[in-house]
VOVO-595950 format. One record per residue (C-alpha): residue in three letters; x, y, z. Coordinates in steps of 0.25 Angstrom, whole numbers, padded with zeros to 4 digits, always signed. Layout:
BEGIN
alaXYZ;...
end
This chain:
BEGIN
met+0253+0404+0177;ser+0240+0398+0181;ser+0239+0385+0190;asn+0224+0382+0189;ser+0226+0369+0182;gly+0235+0357+0184;ile+0241+0351+0197;gln+0241+0360+0209;ile+0251+0361+0220;pro+0246+0362+0234;ser+0243+0376+0238;arg+0251+0375+0251;leu+0265+0370+0250;pro+0277+0368+0260;leu+0289+0376+0255;leu+0303+0371+0254;leu+0313+0382+0254;thr+0326+0378+0247;his+0340+0385+0245;glu+0345+0375+0235;gly+0339+0379+0222;val+0326+0382+0215;leu+0316+0371+0211;leu+0309+0374+0198;pro+0296+0367+0193;gly+0300+0354+0185;ser+0314+0352+0192;thr+0318+0343+0203;met+0327+0347+0214;arg+0334+0342+0227;ile+0332+0351+0239;ser+0340+0349+0252;val+0331+0351+0265;glu+0339+0356+0277;thr+0332+0368+0283;ala+0322+0365+0295;arg+0310+0371+0287;asn+0312+0362+0275;met+0315+0350+0284;his+0301+0352+0290;leu+0295+0353+0276;val+0301+0339+0272;lys+0297+0332+0285;asn+0283+0338+0287;arg+0279+0338+0272;leu+0287+0329+0263;leu+0290+0318+0273;lys+0276+0317+0279;gly+0267+0320+0267;thr+0260+0309+0260;ser+0254+0315+0248;leu+0260+0321+0235;lys+0255+0335+0239;ser+0264+0334+0252;thr+0277+0332+0243;ile+0274+0345+0236;ile+0282+0357+0242;gly+0286+0371+0238;val+0300+0374+0235;ile+0304+0388+0238;pro+0318+0393+0234;asn+0325+0400+0246;thr+0333+0412+0242;arg+0339+0414+0256;asp+0353+0410+0259;pro+0353+0396+0266;glu+0364+0400+0275;his+0356+0412+0281;asp+0343+0404+0281;thr+0335+0405+0294;glu+0323+0399+0301;asp+0314+0410+0296;leu+0307+0407+0283;pro+0313+0415+0272;thr+0305+0423+0262;leu+0299+0413+0252;his+0301+0414+0237;ser+0288+0417+0231;ile+0289+0406+0220;gly+0292+0391+0223;thr+0291+0377+0217;ala+0282+0367+0221;gly+0289+0354+0221;leu+0287+0339+0223;ala+0296+0332+0234;val+0300+0320+0226;gln+0310+0315+0236;val+0314+0318+0251;val+0328+0312+0256;gly+0332+0315+0271;ser+0346+0314+0277;asn+0353+0317+0290;trp+0367+0320+0285;pro+0373+0330+0286;lys+0361+0335+0293;pro+0346+0332+0292;his+0340+0336+0278;tyr+0331+0332+0267;thr+0333+0332+0252;leu+0321+0334+0243;leu+0319+0331+0228;ile+0308+0340+0223;thr+0302+0342+0209;gly+0297+0356+0206;leu+0282+0356+0202;cys+0278+0371+0200;arg+0280+0385+0205;phe+0271+0391+0216;arg+0270+0405+0222;val+0270+0406+0238;ala+0257+0413+0241;gln+0257+0412+0256;leu+0266+0406+0266;leu+0257+0398+0276;lys+0267+0394+0286;glu+0282+0394+0289;gly+0285+0383+0298;pro+0289+0372+0300;phe+0290+0374+0284;pro+0284+0384+0276;val+0270+0382+0269;ala+0265+0391+0258;glu+0252+0393+0250;val+0257+0393+0236;glu+0252+0396+0222;gln+0255+0387+0210;leu+0261+0394+0198;asp+0264+0382+0188;lys+0255+0372+0182;leu+0259+0357+0184;glu+0252+0352+0172;gln+0245+0356+0160;tyr+0258+0362+0154;thr+0256+0372+0143;ser+0261+0367+0129;pro+0270+0375+0121;glu+0259+0379+0111;glu+0250+0383+0123;met+0261+0391+0128;ser+0263+0398+0115;glu+0248+0402+0115;ala+0249+0407+0129;ala+0260+0416+0127;gly+0253+0426+0118;pro+0254+0431+0104;glu+0269+0432+0105;gly+0270+0417+0110;glu+0282+0422+0120;leu+0280+0411+0130;gly+0280+0400+0118;glu+0292+0406+0112;leu+0300+0406+0126;ser+0295+0392+0128;gln+0301+0388+0114;arg+0314+0395+0116;phe+0316+0389+0130;tyr+0313+0375+0124;gln+0323+0377+0113;ala+0333+0381+0123;ala+0331+0369+0132;val+0332+0360+0120;gln+0345+0367+0116;leu+0351+0365+0130;val+0347+0350+0131;gly+0353+0348+0117;met+0366+0353+0121;leu+0367+0342+0131;asp+0372+0328+0128;met+0359+0320+0124;ser+0366+0307+0127;val+0364+0310+0142;pro+0351+0303+0146;val+0347+0315+0155;val+0349+0325+0144;ala+0340+0317+0134;lys+0329+0316+0145;leu+0330+0331+0147;arg+0328+0333+0131;arg+0315+0325+0132;leu+0310+0333+0144;leu+0311+0346+0136;asp+0301+0340+0126;ser+0291+0334+0136;leu+0291+0345+0147;pro+0281+0357+0145;arg+0288+0370+0141;glu+0284+0377+0153;thr+0292+0368+0162;leu+0305+0369+0154;pro+0310+0382+0161;asp+0309+0376+0175;val+0315+0363+0170;leu+0326+0369+0162;ala+0329+0380+0173;ser+0331+0369+0183;met+0341+0361+0174;ile+0350+0372+0169;his+0361+0379+0177;thr+0354+0390+0184;ser+0355+0397+0197;asn+0345+0397+0208;lys+0342+0412+0205;glu+0339+0409+0191;lys+0330+0397+0194;leu+0323+0406+0204;gln+0319+0415+0193;val+0314+0404+0185;leu+0305+0399+0197;asp+0300+0413+0198;ala+0296+0414+0184;val+0281+0410+0185;ser+0277+0414+0171;leu+0281+0404+0161;glu+0286+0415+0151;glu+0295+0421+0162;arg+0300+0407+0166;phe+0305+0405+0151;lys+0312+0418+0151;lys+0319+0415+0164;thr+0324+0401+0160;leu+0327+0403+0145;pro+0340+0412+0148;leu+0345+0401+0158;leu+0343+0390+0147;thr+0350+0399+0137;arg+0362+0401+0146;gln+0363+0386+0149;ile+0364+0384+0134;glu+0375+0394+0132;gly+0383+0388+0143;leu+0382+0374+0137;lys+0386+0380+0123;leu+0398+0386+0129;leu+0401+0373+0137;gln+0401+0365+0124;lys+0410+0374+0117;thr+0420+0373+0128;arg+0419+0358+0128;lys+0422+0357+0113;leu+0435+0364+0117;arg+0438+0355+0129;pro+0432+0341+0124;asp+0438+0334+0136;asp+0430+0341+0146;asn+0419+0336+0154;lys+0407+0333+0145;arg+0397+0334+0156;val+0386+0344+0152;leu+0374+0340+0160;ala+0375+0338+0175;val+0363+0331+0181;arg+0358+0336+0195;lys+0352+0328+0205;gly+0337+0329+0203;gly+0329+0330+0190;val+0319+0338+0182;leu+0305+0336+0181;pro+0305+0321+0178;gly+0317+0319+0188;his+0329+0325+0182;gln+0336+0339+0183;phe+0348+0343+0175;ser+0359+0354+0177;leu+0366+0359+0165;asp+0379+0365+0172;glu+0388+0367+0161;glu+0395+0378+0168;gly+0400+0369+0179;asp+0406+0360+0169;asp+0413+0371+0162;glu+0419+0376+0175;asp+0423+0363+0179;gly+0431+0360+0167;asp+0438+0374+0168;asp+0441+0371+0183;thr+0447+0358+0180;ala+0456+0364+0169;val+0460+0375+0179;leu+0463+0364+0190;glu+0471+0356+0180;arg+0480+0368+0177;lys+0481+0371+0192;val+0486+0356+0194;lys+0496+0357+0183;gly+0501+0371+0188;ala+0503+0367+0203;asn+0517+0361+0201;met+0513+0348+0208;pro+0523+0337+0209;glu+0521+0326+0199;pro+0513+0316+0208;ala+0504+0327+0213;leu+0501+0332+0198;arg+0498+0318+0194;val+0488+0316+0205;cys+0481+0330+0202;leu+0480+0327+0187;lys+0474+0313+0190;glu+0464+0320+0199;leu+0461+0331+0189;lys+0458+0320+0178;arg+0448+0314+0188;leu+0442+0327+0191;lys+0439+0330+0176;lys+0431+0317+0175;met+0423+0319+0188;pro+0409+0326+0189;gln+0409+0338+0198;ser+0397+0331+0205;met+0406+0320+0211;pro+0411+0322+0225;glu+0425+0318+0221;tyr+0426+0329+0211;ala+0427+0340+0223;leu+0437+0331+0230;thr+0446+0330+0218;arg+0445+0345+0215;asn+0448+0348+0229;tyr+0460+0339+0228;leu+0465+0345+0215;asp+0463+0359+0221;leu+0472+0356+0233;met+0483+0350+0224;val+0483+0363+0216;glu+0483+0372+0228;leu+0495+0365+0235;pro+0508+0372+0234;trp+0516+0361+0227;ser+0527+0370+0222;lys+0524+0384+0228;ser+0533+0389+0239;thr+0538+0401+0245;thr+0552+0406+0245;asp+0559+0406+0259;cys+0565+0419+0264;leu+0579+0415+0268;asp+0584+0428+0273;ile+0589+0424+0287;his+0591+0438+0292;ala+0577+0442+0289;ala+0572+0429+0295;arg+0579+0431+0308;val+0573+0445+0309;leu+0559+0440+0306;leu+0560+0429+0316;asp+0566+0438+0327;ser+0554+0448+0324;asp+0544+0438+0325;his+0549+0430+0337;tyr+0557+0433+0349;ala+0567+0423+0355;met+0565+0408+0349;glu+0579+0409+0343;lys+0579+0394+0341;leu+0568+0394+0331;lys+0573+0406+0324;arg+0586+0400+0322;arg+0580+0387+0316;val+0573+0396+0306;leu+0585+0403+0302;glu+0593+0390+0300;tyr+0582+0385+0291;leu+0583+0398+0282;ala+0598+0397+0282;val+0598+0383+0277;arg+0587+0386+0267;gln+0597+0397+0261;leu+0607+0386+0259;lys+0597+0375+0254;ser+0584+0379+0248;thr+0578+0365+0248;leu+0579+0363+0263;lys+0567+0356+0268;gly+0558+0363+0278;pro+0561+0360+0292;ile+0551+0353+0302;leu+0552+0362+0315;cys+0544+0360+0328;phe+0543+0371+0338;val+0541+0366+0352;gly+0538+0375+0363;pro+0527+0380+0373;pro+0515+0388+0368;gly+0516+0402+0365;val+0531+0403+0361;gly+0528+0406+0347;lys+0530+0393+0339;thr+0519+0395+0329;ser+0523+0410+0327;val+0537+0406+0324;gly+0532+0397+0313;arg+0525+0408+0307;ser+0537+0417+0308;ile+0546+0406+0302;ala+0536+0406+0290;arg+0537+0421+0289;thr+0552+0421+0290;leu+0553+0410+0278;gly+0543+0418+0270;arg+0534+0405+0270;glu+0519+0402+0271;phe+0515+0398+0285;his+0504+0388+0289;arg+0500+0383+0303;ile+0494+0369+0305;ala+0488+0367+0319;leu+0490+0353+0323;gly+0485+0353+0337;gly+0474+0343+0339;val+0476+0337+0325;cys+0473+0322+0326;asp+0470+0318+0312;gln+0482+0314+0302;ser+0473+0319+0291;asp+0476+0334+0296;ile+0490+0331+0291;arg+0489+0322+0280;gly+0475+0325+0275;his+0463+0316+0271;arg+0463+0306+0260;arg+0454+0311+0248;thr+0445+0299+0250;tyr+0439+0305+0262;val+0427+0315+0262;gly+0432+0329+0266;ser+0447+0325+0264;met+0457+0337+0264;pro+0472+0338+0264;gly+0480+0339+0277;arg+0484+0352+0284;ile+0498+0351+0278;ile+0493+0351+0264;asn+0482+0361+0267;gly+0492+0370+0273;leu+0501+0370+0261;lys+0488+0373+0252;thr+0486+0385+0262;val+0499+0391+0261;gly+0501+0388+0246;val+0516+0385+0247;asn+0524+0372+0249;asn+0534+0378+0259;pro+0526+0385+0270;val+0529+0385+0285;phe+0519+0375+0292;leu+0517+0376+0307;leu+0512+0363+0313;asp+0507+0369+0326;glu+0505+0360+0339;val+0511+0348+0333;asp+0512+0342+0347;lys+0497+0342+0348;leu+0493+0333+0337;gly+0483+0322+0340;lys+0481+0308+0336;ser+0467+0301+0333;leu+0461+0290+0324;gln+0463+0299+0312;gly+0478+0297+0313;asp+0490+0304+0319;pro+0493+0318+0313;ala+0507+0318+0320;ser+0511+0306+0312;ala+0506+0312+0299;leu+0515+0324+0302;leu+0527+0315+0301;glu+0527+0316+0286;val+0524+0331+0286;leu+0536+0334+0295;asp+0546+0324+0290;pro+0556+0331+0280;glu+0559+0318+0274;gln+0544+0315+0271;asn+0537+0328+0269;his+0542+0331+0255;ser+0531+0321+0251;phe+0520+0323+0261;thr+0507+0316+0256;asp+0494+0322+0261;his+0482+0312+0260;tyr+0473+0321+0253;leu+0484+0325+0242;asn+0489+0311+0241;val+0502+0316+0234;ala+0515+0321+0241;phe+0517+0335+0244;asp+0531+0341+0248;leu+0531+0347+0262;ser+0547+0348+0263;gln+0547+0363+0261;val+0537+0366+0272;leu+0543+0371+0285;phe+0535+0364+0296;ile+0535+0370+0310;ala+0528+0362+0321;thr+0525+0368+0335;ala+0523+0360+0348;asn+0522+0363+0362;ser+0529+0349+0366;thr+0536+0338+0359;ala+0531+0328+0368;thr+0518+0325+0360;ile+0524+0325+0346;pro+0527+0311+0341;pro+0542+0308+0341;ala+0541+0305+0326;leu+0535+0318+0323;leu+0545+0326+0332;asp+0557+0319+0326;arg+0553+0326+0312;met+0553+0340+0318;glu+0564+0349+0322;val+0560+0353+0336;leu+0563+0367+0341;gln+0560+0371+0355;val+0553+0384+0357;gln+0554+0388+0372;gly+0546+0397+0380;tyr+0550+0412+0382;thr+0557+0419+0393;gln+0551+0431+0400;glu+0560+0440+0393;glu+0557+0434+0379;lys+0542+0435+0382;val+0544+0450+0385;glu+0551+0452+0372;ile+0540+0444+0364;ala+0529+0452+0371;his+0535+0465+0367;arg+0539+0461+0353;his+0527+0453+0349;leu+0516+0451+0359;ile+0513+0465+0364;pro+0513+0471+0349;his+0504+0460+0344;gln+0494+0462+0356;leu+0494+0477+0354;glu+0490+0475+0339;gln+0480+0465+0342;his+0473+0474+0352;gly+0474+0487+0344;leu+0484+0494+0354;thr+0497+0501+0351;pro+0510+0502+0359;gln+0506+0517+0361;gln+0493+0512+0369;leu+0499+0500+0377;gln+0513+0497+0382;ile+0517+0484+0390;pro+0531+0486+0396;gln+0541+0474+0397;asp+0539+0474+0413;thr+0524+0472+0411;thr+0527+0461+0400;gln+0536+0454+0410;asp+0525+0454+0421;ile+0515+0448+0411;ile+0525+0437+0407;ser+0529+0433+0422;lys+0515+0436+0429;tyr+0504+0433+0419;thr+0510+0422+0410;arg+0519+0410+0412;glu+0521+0403+0399;ala+0532+0399+0389;gly+0526+0407+0377;val+0519+0421+0376;arg+0504+0418+0373;ser+0499+0421+0387;leu+0508+0434+0387;glu+0502+0438+0374;arg+0488+0436+0380;lys+0492+0445+0392;ile+0497+0456+0383;gly+0484+0455+0375;ala+0476+0456+0388;ile+0484+0469+0391;cys+0481+0474+0377;arg+0466+0472+0379;ala+0465+0479+0392;val+0472+0491+0386;ala+0463+0490+0374;val+0451+0492+0383;lys+0457+0504+0389;val+0461+0510+0376;ala+0447+0507+0370;glu+0440+0513+0382;gly+0449+0526+0381;his+0454+0524+0395;asn+0468+0525+0399;val+0475+0516+0409;thr+0481+0524+0421;lys+0495+0524+0425;ser+0494+0512+0435;glu+0487+0503+0425;ala+0495+0507+0413;ala+0506+0517+0415;pro+0510+0526+0403;ala+0524+0524+0399;glu+0534+0532+0408;ser+0523+0537+0416;ala+0519+0526+0426;pro+0518+0531+0441;gln+0530+0527+0449;gly+0522+0518+0458;ala+0513+0512+0448;glu+0520+0499+0447;his+0519+0496+0462;gly+0504+0500+0461;glu+0506+0513+0468;gly+0499+0522+0458;lys+0484+0524+0458;arg+0477+0516+0447;gly+0467+0525+0440;arg+0455+0516+0436;arg+0442+0521+0431;gly+0435+0530+0441;glu+0448+0530+0450;glu+0457+0541+0443;pro+0467+0545+0454;asp+0467+0560+0459;gly+0457+0564+0448;val+0467+0561+0437;ser+0461+0554+0425;ala+0466+0542+0418;asp+0468+0550+0405;met+0478+0559+0412;ala+0485+0547+0419;ala+0487+0540+0405;pro+0486+0549+0393;pro+0480+0543+0381;asp+0493+0544+0373;met+0501+0536+0383;pro+0503+0520+0381;ile+0497+0511+0392;val+0508+0504+0398;ile+0505+0491+0406;asp+0511+0491+0420;his+0510+0479+0430;ile+0498+0486+0436;ala+0490+0487+0423;leu+0495+0473+0420;lys+0489+0467+0433;asp+0476+0474+0430;ile+0475+0468+0416;leu+0480+0454+0418;gly+0476+0452+0433;pro+0485+0447+0444;his+0498+0439+0441;val+0495+0425+0436;phe+0509+0420+0439;glu+0517+0423+0451;met+0532+0419+0454;glu+0528+0409+0465;val+0541+0400+0465;ser+0546+0406+0478;glu+0532+0406+0484;arg+0531+0391+0482;leu+0544+0387+0487;thr+0542+0391+0501;leu+0541+0377+0507;pro+0550+0364+0506;gly+0546+0354+0495;val+0543+0364+0484;ala+0552+0366+0471;val+0551+0372+0457;gly+0552+0363+0445;leu+0552+0366+0430;ala+0543+0359+0420;trp+0541+0359+0405;thr+0527+0360+0399;pro+0523+0362+0384;leu+0519+0376+0388;gly+0534+0379+0393;gly+0541+0377+0406;glu+0535+0379+0420;ile+0539+0379+0434;met+0533+0368+0443;phe+0532+0368+0458;val+0534+0354+0465;glu+0529+0353+0479;ala+0531+0342+0490;ser+0526+0339+0504;arg+0528+0328+0514;met+0519+0322+0525;glu+0519+0310+0534;gly+0516+0297+0526;glu+0521+0284+0520;gly+0531+0289+0511;gln+0522+0291+0498;leu+0525+0301+0487;thr+0513+0308+0482;leu+0514+0316+0468;thr+0504+0326+0463;gly+0502+0336+0452;gln+0499+0328+0439;leu+0512+0321+0438;gly+0516+0312+0427;asp+0523+0299+0429;val+0537+0304+0426;met+0536+0315+0436;lys+0531+0305+0447;glu+0543+0297+0444;ser+0552+0309+0446;ala+0545+0311+0460;his+0548+0297+0464;leu+0563+0299+0459;ala+0564+0311+0467;met+0559+0305+0480;ser+0568+0292+0478;trp+0580+0301+0476;leu+0578+0309+0489;arg+0575+0297+0497;ser+0588+0291+0493;asn+0596+0303+0496;ala+0588+0308+0508;lys+0600+0306+0518;thr+0609+0313+0508;tyr+0600+0325+0508;gln+0595+0324+0522;leu+0581+0322+0518;thr+0571+0317+0529;asn+0557+0314+0531;met+0546+0320+0540;val+0551+0311+0552;gly+0566+0313+0549;gly+0569+0300+0542;ser+0579+0299+0531;asp+0568+0294+0521;pro+0560+0306+0516;leu+0548+0297+0513;glu+0548+0289+0526;gly+0535+0293+0533;thr+0532+0304+0523;asp+0523+0306+0511;ile+0528+0316+0500;his+0519+0324+0491;leu+0525+0330+0478;his+0516+0339+0471;phe+0517+0347+0458;pro+0507+0359+0457;ala+0498+0362+0446;gly+0492+0348+0448;ala+0483+0349+0435;val+0495+0349+0426;thr+0501+0336+0422;lys+0516+0335+0425;asp+0527+0325+0421;gly+0542+0324+0417;pro+0555+0321+0425;ser+0560+0336+0426;ala+0553+0338+0440;gly+0563+0328+0446;val+0573+0338+0452;thr+0561+0346+0457;met+0555+0334+0465;val+0568+0331+0471;thr+0570+0345+0476;val+0556+0346+0481;leu+0557+0333+0489;ala+0571+0337+0494;ser+0565+0351+0499;leu+0554+0344+0506;phe+0562+0333+0513;ser+0573+0344+0517;gly+0563+0355+0521;arg+0571+0365+0512;leu+0566+0375+0502;val+0569+0374+0488;arg+0574+0387+0482;ser+0563+0396+0477;asp+0570+0400+0464;val+0574+0386+0459;ala+0567+0378+0448;met+0572+0364+0443;thr+0570+0353+0433;gly+0577+0340+0430;glu+0574+0325+0430;ile+0580+0316+0441;thr+0585+0302+0442;leu+0585+0293+0454;arg+0600+0295+0456;gly+0598+0310+0457;leu+0602+0315+0443;val+0596+0326+0436;leu+0592+0323+0422;pro+0589+0334+0411;val+0575+0338+0407;gly+0569+0346+0395;gly+0562+0359+0394;ile+0574+0367+0401;lys+0571+0380+0394;asp+0556+0380+0397;lys+0559+0376+0411;val+0569+0387+0414;leu+0560+0398+0407;ala+0549+0393+0417;ala+0558+0395+0429;his+0562+0408+0424;arg+0548+0413+0422;ala+0545+0408+0437;gly+0557+0416+0442;val+0566+0404+0446;lys+0580+0408+0447;arg+0587+0394+0448;val+0584+0382+0439;ile+0589+0368+0441;ile+0591+0360+0428;pro+0598+0347+0425;lys+0613+0348+0422;arg+0610+0341+0408;asn+0600+0353+0405;glu+0611+0363+0406;lys+0612+0364+0390;asp+0597+0368+0390;leu+0600+0381+0397;glu+0606+0387+0384;glu+0592+0388+0379;ile+0588+0397+0390;pro+0588+0412+0387;ala+0599+0419+0392;asn+0591+0429+0400;val+0584+0417+0408;arg+0598+0410+0410;val+0603+0423+0417;glu+0591+0423+0427;leu+0592+0409+0431;asp+0602+0400+0438;phe+0602+0386+0432;val+0607+0374+0440;thr+0610+0362+0432;ala+0610+0349+0441;ser+0614+0335+0438;asn+0609+0329+0451;leu+0599+0331+0462;asp+0610+0336+0472;glu+0612+0348+0463;val+0597+0350+0461;leu+0595+0350+0476;asn+0607+0359+0479;ala+0602+0370+0469;ala+0587+0369+0474;phe+0590+0373+0488;asp+0596+0385+0494;gly+0610+0381+0500;gly+0610+0367+0493;phe+0603+0355+0498;pro+0608+0349+0512;gly+0614+0336+0513;met+0622+0336+0499;ser+0635+0330+0499;asn+0641+0343+0494;pro+0631+0354+0496;leu+0641+0365+0491;thr+0641+0359+0477;leu+0631+0366+0469;pro+0625+0361+0456;his+0630+0367+0443;ile+0623+0381+0442;val+0622+0388+0428;ser+0620+0402+0433;lys+0615+0413+0425;leu+0620+0408+0411;
end
């Protein structure tokens, strides 16, 4: 098609590359400008230009995927559309960008790319005329003897009239479109109609590439025919369903040549009607309670009357989808076989008898009463003792779905109750979302780290949990997003915590607290060989035929490389051993006898370091490593190989070494990580009778120190305590310094009172405290010993440290029943009701100066 007459576009045009669609001549399109190349074009050409020519740009469809777009200029499509920038709008949210309103003028072909940066500029060849359009009669004459072009033009015009006639002519936009068909030149109709009807970008690109008018008619006519057939089908369907949405014409933003552009998307309307009907069937088949069903039907009625373009349409649709997906009446059947449950719990976890007994009790009651509400349990114990894994095991035992909700650091109540639907981006809380995930209304919910909930301006999530964890209220839990009640009474809630100190009293009162204590060394050995070692072998691709860890080696790992209540560090150490052996296996090297002695063939002196250690390049007496450790023999880790892999011992039994001077004693402390031994040291020097306390002590601990000092001063004559100059007042002319090592750790609580009295009595009398004694207990000003908490954790810590005698308050004797039998056999327990008995048990031969030194405190020995 010649372009020798009519209005000419500039021979050089800046090029705008767009992913959003195909701009055809005669149509108007909004284009978002975000890339750096297009941003430069807008700033340097459109915003700075003053003439009409500066607002004409070339729009090239970019076929490259925008997600893989790079700074390099992509291969340009050969044909584009010259467009007039009618409007430029800029915005900085959510990031700087421009929005252009561009009206297509004519086609052009890229003849030569002149420059690429900062935006591409090309020399172009105009392909369409902008005026002096050919009349239908001239078009028929130009088509030749057969008049093929004229026939195509007439068929296309008749199809366009038929299409518009099928629309509602009472709509002003449709009436205007009908008038445009008579006023526009026939050769512009393919571009205008192709931009109006429902077509893909690929189809529009084929119309753009059709430079010949005859080819353009042939490309566009099938698209027009397809649209007409779709409208006919839609009309037939709506005659059968007269109550459906009558909307046929959806008006897009923008316009056609005079300023409007239409979208005949009848397929979207039909699909919307079908989806609404399907959604209505799902709502009625969800077995919701009557209040929830009424709300859903009301929202569904609003949804039918709502255009899809409204933002509220998506919000309402999402709400209804959630309501349909919630398990209002779906549940799993509990496995109530108590014998099978006991076997499964024993195979999954060693020890933890109290937790297992509680689960079996629940199963037994469920057999007798099927409508039993789910209990609210709270497992409290140090990290690594298996609280979370027990929850998962309980779900397996019951045959229920399991869902874990991590509450550590949560400080917004909306995480529990959800957001109200009036907010942008609202969503249900974690409870409702968890029910949607598991798909049943009686799962096992694990609320992990409930003691680490925060509080902020967005509310208190711990208070929001009060409704969830209250058996008298959670049958009608109301999430802010749902705004209807949901029954949580069949959910088995299990909370975990390291300490109850940070749990609000109201929340703690709603839960049944089960203490999960730390493991003894024997229990850790059993856990390691039953669970940890097989798991680590599987994780590292090893087999028991390649690696064996004897029980003696496991005990060395526990006592010399880990000191914890749980088994996490133990599992990490076993993993380190597996990695070291995996390197040997992967390299094809076998460890020699001294590093990893084959079973039943270790040299006699190997465990004392007497055997020669064959390293690479140091084979003893010419014997190769292959001969020393045959490939078919498992690698057995002895204590020498253990030291090579894990390094020097991390923990040493230092109790006896620390108690070599007067003024030192061992106390027992409880922490959220389990029990710990605590050394207390005292020294004195000439001074003015001041008492100095160091070691990050809390107020309660400082008061205990003053209590201990006052009691010793008041009983100094009775116990023959003197100061540095021989006086009867221990503080006269003397300063006392009391220190608790590990000064970076904050310490508080009353249980160190008896330890402070013992330390000061040792300092003033010059006698050594027994090196195998540890103690705990609160004191009074009259010398009584009061009970304290955490006895089991403290006793286990003493046992790990090699202590042989433990002094506890008399009223804590009942707590000894929780101590494992093997630990009780190895320890002597002294139960004291006053400080006289504590001092008599802490020193060899009793403490001098007592009224009846032969009277020993009550000793519960080797229970």
